[in-house]
C-alpha positions as CSV (number, residue, x, y, z in Angstrom):
1,X,-22.3,2.6,-44.1
2,X,-25.3,1.4,-42.2
3,X,-25.6,2.6,-38.3
4,X,-24.7,-0.2,-36.8
5,X,-21.5,-1.0,-38.6
6,X,-21.0,2.8,-37.7
7,X,-21.3,2.1,-34.0
8,X,-19.1,-1.2,-34.6
9,X,-16.2,0.6,-36.0
10,X,-16.3,3.2,-33.6
11,X,-17.3,0.8,-31.0
12,X,-14.2,-1.6,-32.1
13,X,-11.4,1.3,-32.0
14,X,-13.0,1.8,-28.4
15,X,-12.4,-1.5,-27.8
16,X,-8.7,-1.3,-28.4
17,X,-8.2,1.7,-26.5
18,X,-10.2,0.1,-23.7
19,X,-8.1,-3.4,-23.8
20,X,-4.8,-1.2,-23.5
21,X,-6.4,0.4,-20.6
22,X,-7.2,-2.6,-19.0
23,X,-3.5,-3.4,-19.5
24,X,-2.2,0.1,-17.9
25,X,-4.8,-0.4,-14.8
26,X,-3.1,-3.5,-14.4
27,X,0.2,-2.5,-14.3
28,X,-0.6,0.7,-12.4
29,X,-2.3,-1.7,-9.8
30,X,1.2,-3.7,-9.4
31,X,3.1,-0.8,-9.1
32,X,0.7,1.5,-6.5
33,X,-1.8,-0.8,-5.5
34,X,-4.0,1.5,-3.7
35,X,-1.6,3.5,-1.7
36,X,-0.8,7.2,-1.5
37,X,1.0,7.6,-4.9
38,X,-2.1,6.3,-6.5
39,X,-4.5,8.4,-4.6
40,X,-2.1,11.7,-5.3
41,X,-2.0,10.7,-9.4
42,X,-5.3,10.0,-10.1
43,X,-6.5,13.1,-8.3
44,X,-4.0,14.9,-10.5
45,X,-4.9,13.4,-13.1
46,X,-8.8,13.8,-12.9
47,X,-8.3,17.3,-12.8
48,X,-7.4,18.0,-16.5
49,X,-9.5,14.8,-17.0
50,X,-12.6,16.9,-15.9
51,X,-11.6,19.9,-18.1
52,X,-11.6,17.9,-21.4
53,X,-14.9,16.3,-20.7
54,X,-16.6,20.0,-19.9
55,X,-15.0,21.9,-22.4
56,X,-13.7,19.8,-25.1
57,X,-15.6,16.2,-25.8
58,X,-19.3,17.3,-24.2
59,X,-19.4,20.7,-25.4
60,X,-17.7,20.0,-29.1
61,X,-19.5,17.1,-29.8
62,X,-22.9,18.9,-28.9
63,X,-22.3,22.0,-30.1
64,X,-19.8,22.4,-33.0
65,X,-21.0,18.8,-34.8
66,X,-24.7,20.5,-35.8
67,X,-23.4,23.7,-36.8
68,X,-20.3,22.3,-38.8
69,X,-23.0,19.5,-40.4
70,X,-25.0,22.7,-41.2
71,X,-22.1,24.6,-42.8
72,X,-21.3,21.7,-45.3
73,X,-25.0,21.4,-46.2
74,X,-25.1,25.3,-47.2
75,X,-21.6,26.1,-48.2
76,X,-20.1,22.8,-48.9
77,X,-16.6,21.7,-47.5
78,X,-15.0,25.7,-48.2
79,X,-17.6,26.9,-46.0
80,X,-16.8,24.3,-43.7
81,X,-13.5,24.6,-43.5
82,X,-13.6,28.4,-43.3
83,X,-15.7,27.8,-40.1
84,X,-13.4,25.3,-38.4
85,X,-10.5,28.4,-39.1
86,X,-13.0,30.8,-36.9
87,X,-13.0,28.5,-34.3
88,X,-9.7,27.3,-34.5
89,X,-8.2,30.6,-33.4
90,X,-10.7,31.3,-30.9
91,X,-10.5,28.0,-28.9
92,X,-6.5,28.0,-29.4
93,X,-6.8,31.6,-27.9
94,X,-9.0,30.9,-24.7
95,X,-7.1,27.4,-24.2
96,X,-3.8,29.2,-23.7
97,X,-5.3,31.7,-21.4
98,X,-7.1,29.2,-19.3
99,X,-4.2,26.8,-18.8
100,X,-1.8,30.1,-17.8
101,X,-4.3,30.9,-15.0
102,X,-4.9,27.5,-13.9
103,X,-1.3,26.5,-13.8
104,X,-1.0,29.7,-11.7
105,X,-3.9,29.2,-9.2
106,X,-2.9,25.0,-8.9
107,X,-2.3,25.2,-5.3
108,X,-5.6,26.8,-4.7
109,X,-7.3,24.4,-6.6
110,X,-5.7,20.8,-5.2
111,X,-6.6,22.5,-1.5
112,X,-10.4,23.6,-2.5
113,X,-11.9,21.6,-5.4
114,X,-9.1,18.5,-6.1
115,X,-8.4,16.9,-3.1
116,X,-9.4,18.9,0.2
117,X,-8.6,16.0,2.5
118,X,-4.9,15.9,1.2
119,X,-4.5,19.5,3.2
120,X,-3.5,18.1,6.6
121,X,-0.6,16.5,4.7
122,X,1.5,18.5,3.1
123,X,3.6,16.0,1.3
124,X,0.8,14.6,-0.5
125,X,-0.8,18.0,-1.3
126,X,2.6,19.1,-2.5
127,X,2.6,16.1,-4.9
128,X,-0.6,16.2,-6.1
129,X,-0.1,20.5,-7.0
130,X,3.3,19.6,-9.2
131,X,1.4,16.6,-10.8
132,X,-1.8,18.2,-11.5
133,X,0.7,21.2,-13.0
134,X,2.6,19.2,-15.7
135,X,-0.6,17.5,-16.7
136,X,-2.9,20.1,-16.8
137,X,-1.7,21.3,-20.3
138,X,-3.2,17.7,-21.8
139,X,-6.3,19.8,-21.8
140,X,-4.9,21.8,-24.5
141,X,-4.2,19.4,-27.0
142,X,-7.6,17.5,-25.8
143,X,-9.8,21.0,-26.7
144,X,-8.2,20.9,-30.4
145,X,-8.2,17.2,-30.8
146,X,-11.8,16.9,-29.4
147,X,-13.0,20.1,-32.4
148,X,-11.1,18.2,-35.2
149,X,-12.5,14.5,-33.9
150,X,-15.7,16.3,-34.6
151,X,-15.0,17.3,-37.8
152,X,-14.4,13.8,-38.5
153,X,-17.3,12.6,-37.4
154,X,-19.6,14.8,-39.4
155,X,-17.6,13.8,-42.4
156,X,-18.2,10.2,-41.4
157,X,-14.6,10.0,-41.2
158,X,-14.6,7.8,-37.5
159,X,-12.1,5.7,-37.1
160,X,-8.9,8.3,-36.6
161,X,-11.1,10.1,-33.7
162,X,-12.1,6.7,-32.0
163,X,-8.6,5.3,-32.4
164,X,-6.6,8.4,-30.7
165,X,-7.4,7.9,-27.0
166,X,-5.3,4.5,-27.7
167,X,-2.3,6.3,-28.0
168,X,-2.9,7.6,-23.9
169,X,-2.7,3.9,-22.8
170,X,0.0,3.2,-24.8
171,X,2.6,6.0,-23.6
172,X,1.2,5.5,-20.2
173,X,1.9,1.8,-20.1
174,X,5.3,2.4,-21.7
175,X,6.0,4.7,-18.7
176,X,4.8,2.1,-16.4
177,X,7.0,-0.5,-17.9
178,X,10.0,1.7,-17.2
179,X,9.2,2.6,-14.2
180,X,9.2,-0.9,-13.3
181,X,12.1,-1.9,-14.9
182,X,14.2,0.4,-13.4
183,X,12.9,-0.3,-9.8
184,X,11.6,3.1,-9.5
185,X,9.8,4.3,-6.3
186,X,5.9,4.8,-6.3
187,X,6.5,8.5,-6.4
188,X,9.1,8.7,-9.4
189,X,6.6,6.0,-11.3
190,X,3.7,9.0,-10.6
191,X,6.1,11.2,-12.5
192,X,6.8,9.6,-15.0
193,X,3.3,9.1,-15.8
194,X,1.9,12.7,-15.6
195,X,4.8,13.6,-18.3
196,X,3.3,10.4,-20.0
197,X,0.2,12.3,-19.9
198,X,1.5,15.2,-21.4
199,X,3.4,13.6,-24.1
200,X,0.5,11.6,-25.3
201,X,-1.9,14.2,-25.8
202,X,0.4,16.2,-28.2
203,X,0.8,13.0,-29.8
204,X,-3.2,12.3,-30.2
205,X,-3.6,16.1,-31.7
206,X,-0.6,14.6,-34.4
207,X,-3.6,11.8,-35.0
208,X,-6.3,13.7,-35.4
209,X,-4.8,16.1,-37.1
210,X,-3.3,13.6,-39.9
211,X,-6.8,12.3,-40.6
212,X,-8.1,15.8,-41.0
213,X,-6.1,16.5,-44.1
214,X,-6.7,12.8,-45.1
215,X,-10.6,13.8,-45.2
216,X,-9.2,16.9,-47.5
217,X,-9.4,19.8,-45.2
218,X,-6.3,21.9,-43.8
219,X,-6.5,24.4,-40.8
220,X,-4.7,27.5,-40.7
221,X,-4.5,29.7,-37.5
222,X,-6.2,32.5,-37.9
223,X,-6.5,36.0,-35.6
224,X,-9.5,35.4,-33.0
225,X,-12.7,37.1,-33.8
226,X,-15.8,36.6,-32.8
227,X,-17.9,35.8,-35.9
228,X,-21.5,35.0,-35.6
229,X,-21.2,31.3,-36.0
230,X,-18.5,31.6,-33.6
231,X,-20.9,33.4,-31.2
232,X,-23.7,30.8,-31.6
233,X,-21.0,28.0,-31.4
234,X,-20.6,29.8,-28.2
235,X,-24.3,29.9,-26.6
236,X,-24.6,26.0,-27.6
237,X,-21.6,24.8,-25.8
238,X,-21.6,26.6,-22.7
239,X,-24.2,24.4,-21.6
240,X,-23.3,21.5,-23.7
241,X,-19.9,21.7,-21.9
242,X,-21.9,21.1,-18.1
243,X,-24.2,18.3,-19.8
244,X,-21.2,16.7,-21.4
245,X,-19.0,16.3,-18.2
246,X,-22.3,15.1,-16.0
247,X,-20.3,11.7,-15.0
248,X,-16.8,13.6,-14.6
249,X,-18.8,16.3,-12.5
250,X,-20.3,13.9,-10.3
251,X,-16.7,11.9,-9.7
252,X,-15.0,15.1,-9.0
253,X,-17.7,15.3,-6.0
254,X,-17.2,11.7,-5.4
255,X,-13.7,12.1,-5.2
256,X,-13.5,15.3,-3.3
257,X,-15.2,13.3,-0.4
258,X,-13.0,10.4,-1.0
259,X,-10.3,11.8,-0.5
260,X,-10.9,12.2,3.2
261,X,-9.9,8.3,3.6
262,X,-6.7,6.7,2.3
263,X,-6.9,4.3,-0.7
264,X,-10.8,5.4,-1.5
265,X,-9.6,7.5,-4.7
266,X,-7.4,4.8,-6.3
267,X,-10.5,1.7,-5.5
268,X,-13.0,4.3,-7.5
269,X,-10.7,4.6,-10.0
270,X,-9.7,0.9,-10.9
271,X,-13.8,-0.1,-10.5
272,X,-14.2,3.2,-12.9
273,X,-11.9,1.6,-15.5
274,X,-13.4,-2.1,-15.6
275,X,-16.9,-0.1,-16.0
276,X,-15.7,2.0,-18.8
277,X,-15.3,-0.8,-21.0
278,X,-18.7,-1.1,-21.9
279,X,-19.8,2.1,-21.1
280,X,-17.1,3.4,-23.5
281,X,-17.3,0.6,-26.7
282,X,-21.4,1.1,-26.8
283,X,-21.8,4.2,-25.2
284,X,-19.0,6.1,-27.2
285,X,-20.0,4.2,-30.6
286,X,-23.6,5.6,-29.9
287,X,-22.7,9.3,-28.8
288,X,-19.9,9.7,-31.5
289,X,-22.6,8.4,-34.5
290,X,-25.9,9.2,-33.8
291,X,-25.0,13.2,-33.3
292,X,-24.1,13.5,-36.8
293,X,-26.5,11.1,-38.1
294,X,-29.5,13.0,-36.5
295,X,-28.4,16.2,-37.6
296,X,-28.3,15.0,-41.0
297,X,-31.5,13.7,-41.1
298,X,-32.9,16.9,-39.4
299,X,-31.5,19.1,-41.5
300,X,-32.3,17.6,-44.7
301,X,-36.3,17.3,-43.2
302,X,-36.0,13.6,-42.4
303,X,-37.6,13.9,-39.1
304,X,-39.6,9.8,-39.0
305,X,-35.9,8.5,-40.2
306,X,-34.6,10.8,-36.8
307,X,-37.2,9.1,-34.9
308,X,-36.1,5.6,-35.9
309,X,-32.5,5.8,-35.6
310,X,-33.4,7.3,-31.8
311,X,-35.4,4.2,-31.3
312,X,-32.8,2.1,-32.9
313,X,-30.2,3.6,-31.0
314,X,-32.0,2.8,-27.6
315,X,-32.4,-0.9,-28.7
316,X,-28.9,-1.2,-29.7
317,X,-27.9,-0.2,-26.1
318,X,-30.4,-2.0,-24.1
319,X,-29.5,-5.0,-26.3
320,X,-25.6,-5.0,-24.9
321,X,-25.7,-3.0,-21.9
322,X,-27.9,-4.8,-19.8
323,X,-26.4,-8.5,-20.0
324,X,-22.9,-6.2,-19.4
325,X,-24.9,-4.5,-16.6
326,X,-25.9,-8.0,-14.8
327,X,-22.4,-10.1,-15.5
328,X,-20.7,-6.9,-13.2
329,X,-23.2,-7.2,-10.5
330,X,-21.9,-11.0,-10.4
331,X,-18.8,-11.5,-11.5
332,X,-17.6,-8.0,-9.8
333,X,-14.9,-10.0,-6.9
334,X,-14.0,-12.7,-9.9
335,X,-13.4,-9.7,-12.1
336,X,-11.3,-7.8,-9.7
337,X,-9.2,-10.7,-8.1
338,X,-8.2,-12.3,-11.9
339,X,-6.9,-8.7,-13.3
340,X,-5.8,-6.9,-10.1
341,X,-4.9,-9.2,-7.4
342,X,-0.9,-9.0,-7.2
343,X,1.6,-7.2,-6.0
344,X,1.0,-4.2,-4.2
345,X,-2.8,-5.0,-4.9
346,X,-4.4,-7.3,-1.5
347,X,-7.3,-9.4,-1.0
348,X,-8.5,-6.8,1.0
349,X,-8.5,-4.0,-1.9
350,X,-10.2,-6.8,-4.2
351,X,-13.2,-6.4,-1.3
352,X,-13.4,-3.0,-1.4
353,X,-13.0,-2.5,-5.6
354,X,-15.5,-5.3,-6.3
355,X,-18.3,-3.7,-4.2
356,X,-17.9,-0.3,-6.2
357,X,-18.1,-2.2,-9.1
358,X,-21.0,-4.1,-8.5
359,X,-23.0,-1.3,-7.7
360,X,-21.5,0.6,-11.3
361,X,-22.5,-2.3,-13.1
362,X,-26.3,-1.4,-11.7
363,X,-26.0,2.2,-13.4
364,X,-24.2,1.1,-16.4
365,X,-27.5,1.1,-19.0
366,X,-28.5,4.3,-17.7
367,X,-24.7,5.7,-18.3
368,X,-25.2,4.6,-22.0
369,X,-28.6,5.5,-22.4
370,X,-27.7,8.9,-21.2
371,X,-25.3,8.9,-24.2
372,X,-28.5,7.8,-26.9
373,X,-30.7,10.1,-25.5
374,X,-28.9,13.9,-25.1
375,X,-28.6,13.5,-29.2
376,X,-32.0,13.9,-29.4
377,X,-31.6,17.3,-28.0
378,X,-28.0,18.6,-29.3
379,X,-29.0,17.8,-33.0
380,X,-31.9,20.1,-32.3
381,X,-29.7,22.7,-31.2
382,X,-31.0,22.4,-27.9
383,X,-28.5,21.9,-25.0
384,X,-29.9,24.2,-22.5
385,X,-32.9,21.5,-21.2
386,X,-30.0,18.5,-20.9
387,X,-28.0,20.8,-18.9
388,X,-30.9,21.8,-16.4
389,X,-31.3,18.1,-16.2
390,X,-27.6,17.8,-15.5
391,X,-28.2,20.2,-12.7
392,X,-30.5,17.7,-10.8
393,X,-28.5,15.3,-11.6
394,X,-25.6,16.9,-9.6
395,X,-27.3,17.8,-6.8
396,X,-28.6,14.3,-6.1
397,X,-25.4,13.0,-6.6
398,X,-23.9,15.7,-3.6
399,X,-26.6,14.9,-1.6
400,X,-26.4,10.9,-1.7
401,X,-23.0,11.0,-1.6
402,X,-22.4,13.2,1.3
403,X,-24.9,11.1,3.6
404,X,-24.0,7.7,2.5
405,X,-20.0,8.0,2.6
406,X,-20.2,8.1,6.4
407,X,-21.4,4.9,6.6
408,X,-20.6,2.7,3.4
409,X,-17.8,4.8,2.0
410,X,-16.4,4.0,-1.3
411,X,-19.8,2.4,-1.9
412,X,-21.8,5.3,-1.1
413,X,-20.1,7.3,-3.7
414,X,-20.5,4.9,-6.0
415,X,-24.2,4.6,-5.2
416,X,-24.8,8.5,-5.6
417,X,-23.5,8.2,-9.1
418,X,-25.8,5.4,-10.1
419,X,-28.6,6.9,-8.8
420,X,-28.2,10.4,-10.2
421,X,-27.6,8.3,-13.7
422,X,-30.6,6.9,-13.6
423,X,-32.3,10.2,-12.8
424,X,-31.0,12.4,-15.7
425,X,-32.1,9.1,-17.6
426,X,-35.2,9.7,-16.8
427,X,-36.0,13.2,-16.9
428,X,-34.0,13.3,-21.0
429,X,-36.4,10.0,-21.9
430,X,-40.0,11.4,-20.5
431,X,-39.2,14.7,-22.3
432,X,-37.8,13.7,-25.9
433,X,-41.4,11.9,-25.5
434,X,-43.4,14.6,-24.2
435,X,-42.3,17.0,-27.4
436,X,-42.8,14.3,-29.9
437,X,-39.2,14.0,-30.4
438,X,-39.0,9.9,-29.7
439,X,-41.4,8.0,-30.7
440,X,-42.9,5.2,-28.1
441,X,-42.7,2.1,-29.9
442,X,-44.8,-0.8,-28.0
443,X,-42.9,-3.6,-29.8
444,X,-39.2,-2.2,-28.3
445,X,-40.9,-2.3,-25.1
446,X,-41.8,-5.9,-25.1
447,X,-37.9,-6.5,-26.8
448,X,-36.8,-4.8,-23.6
449,X,-38.6,-6.8,-21.2
450,X,-37.5,-9.9,-23.0
451,X,-33.9,-8.6,-22.8
452,X,-34.2,-8.0,-19.0
453,X,-35.2,-11.7,-18.7
454,X,-32.4,-12.9,-20.6
455,X,-30.2,-11.5,-18.6
456,X,-32.0,-12.3,-15.4
457,X,-31.3,-16.1,-16.7
458,X,-27.5,-15.4,-17.4
459,X,-26.7,-14.2,-14.0
460,X,-28.7,-17.0,-12.5
461,X,-25.9,-19.5,-14.6
462,X,-23.5,-17.0,-13.7
463,X,-24.0,-17.3,-10.1
464,X,-23.9,-21.2,-10.2
465,X,-21.2,-21.3,-12.4
466,X,-19.0,-19.1,-10.3
467,X,-19.1,-21.0,-7.5
468,X,-18.7,-24.5,-9.2
469,X,-15.1,-23.1,-10.6
470,X,-14.5,-20.6,-7.5
471,X,-11.4,-23.2,-7.0
472,X,-9.6,-21.7,-10.4
473,X,-10.2,-18.2,-9.6
474,X,-8.2,-17.7,-6.5
475,X,-5.0,-16.0,-6.7
476,X,-3.2,-19.1,-5.3
477,X,-4.0,-20.8,-8.8
478,X,-1.5,-20.0,-12.2
479,X,-3.1,-16.6,-14.0
480,X,-3.6,-18.8,-17.0
481,X,-5.9,-20.6,-15.5
482,X,-7.1,-17.5,-14.0
483,X,-7.8,-15.9,-16.9
484,X,-9.2,-19.0,-18.8
485,X,-11.5,-19.6,-16.1
486,X,-13.0,-15.9,-16.3
487,X,-13.0,-16.5,-19.9
488,X,-14.9,-19.3,-20.0
489,X,-17.6,-18.1,-17.5
490,X,-18.3,-14.7,-19.9
491,X,-18.6,-17.4,-23.0
492,X,-21.2,-19.4,-21.2
493,X,-22.7,-15.9,-20.2
494,X,-22.7,-14.2,-23.9
495,X,-24.0,-17.9,-25.7
496,X,-26.9,-18.4,-22.4
497,X,-27.9,-14.5,-23.3
498,X,-27.7,-14.5,-27.1
499,X,-29.4,-18.1,-27.6
500,X,-32.0,-17.1,-25.4
501,X,-32.7,-13.2,-26.4
502,X,-33.0,-14.6,-30.1
503,X,-35.2,-17.6,-28.9
504,X,-37.7,-15.4,-26.4
505,X,-37.7,-12.6,-29.0
506,X,-36.1,-10.3,-27.6
507,X,-33.4,-9.6,-30.8
508,X,-34.5,-11.4,-34.2
509,X,-31.9,-11.4,-37.2
510,X,-34.8,-9.6,-39.5
511,X,-34.8,-7.0,-36.7
512,X,-30.9,-6.1,-36.9
513,X,-31.0,-6.4,-40.9
514,X,-33.8,-3.7,-40.7
515,X,-31.2,-1.7,-38.6
516,X,-28.3,-1.9,-41.0
517,X,-30.9,-1.1,-44.0
518,X,-32.2,1.8,-42.5
519,X,-28.9,3.3,-41.4
520,X,-27.9,2.9,-44.6
521,X,-30.9,4.9,-46.5
522,X,-30.3,7.0,-43.9
523,X,-26.8,8.0,-45.1
524,X,-28.0,7.6,-48.6
525,X,-30.2,10.1,-48.5
526,X,-27.9,12.4,-46.7
527,X,-25.3,12.4,-49.2
528,X,-28.5,12.9,-51.6
529,X,-29.2,16.3,-49.7
530,X,-25.5,17.4,-49.4
531,X,-25.3,16.8,-53.3
532,X,-28.4,18.3,-54.1
533,X,-27.1,21.5,-51.8
534,X,-23.7,21.4,-53.7
535,X,-25.7,22.0,-57.1
536,X,-27.6,24.5,-56.2
């Protein structure tokens, strides 16, 4: 399967998850708006989500995948299975201890870290503690899910791991439907949602476990032992855990600051959900596929092939995220109005959330490029350098958020996150270039400049059309008409951008064909290497 086809497989499954996520957030906006219960739920949910990114997805995608790939090449499937069981035993034990400790300390964690701004409202604080206590065990399910997803990605079984997140949105949508149907109060709705998160975590774990069994590996629970392989994993995973959760680290800082203003946390969450669509579809696809591809190529000695894969990933990111960033900047008001403005979500809420979304749009290419650049370090078992850059970006984010929040409120937090993301991207890119792990291509630079031009022209067309069609996008208009008008704007934008990008040389069919063939050759070489190792 070619590199771009693998991106499409993961991206397609992620797109399905994001579509369900939109449906979930639309129902959430109608049920809770940006009121106090929305703030409470999102504050409580952010905490297990933070740990999931720090200790599950980031750490295991960065540390586990290269070591698992090395075990497959060195000792075959049996060696990889033994390594997986060793890791599973240690991980399960650590997660159990962590969960118990966090549950006991939850009141202090909420007061000092999750939402210090709630300290003056005892009822709000109490509900947040209870909801966070219900949802925190979700971390345990998702950490084990992340490990098995890493196994599946290394074995080139991408779909099960990519489709699993859909179940979180499906279960939460079910809870929201039930709450709306039964006329539940906001506090009871938040309670239903908390239990649905926990149930979804168990379901996601079952899905990826079934995928691992289907791939031919059965994992048994071993007594936890710190073997050399496990120790090596921990050495790599600790800095990777910090690095992989950069967005969540910055968001938890922003949430702590935003908790001082009612409605701010929910407003940031609603905007975040929109920009997570291109970030998830492109960024997650690139991150999931690129790391095992680079690890396999480097382990097999194909350094030139690895550099080419890295550049093609950057090209793929720019091709799709530059127009998405321009569209989010220009159409932020229209997108938020059509998707959210109904029920408890007012015109004033639309103005606030749209301004946040526009700023997130400017940071989008940087956020996604991080996903394409970090694997260049992780595949070489260097997790410390990205961690240092993460530290720099967190300092920048904190300083800007604290400085800007008193003046421009939620927009200050979004500005801080976007700026921190771009600083991290520049540090990663220049370091890879300096080390010679990333090869500068003038052809790629010229294509990127032409893609910027195509995106700017597309943005101009959208500004003109959105003004002409504004009457069809107002809340007084029927929802179907609003959706059709927004869909027409997006369709025109795609035609203008892709047509111009190909016309002026920002992209060409030959380039795409070469990328597909290059990805196929890389996979073939990795398979040949694996076969020859097995014969030895």
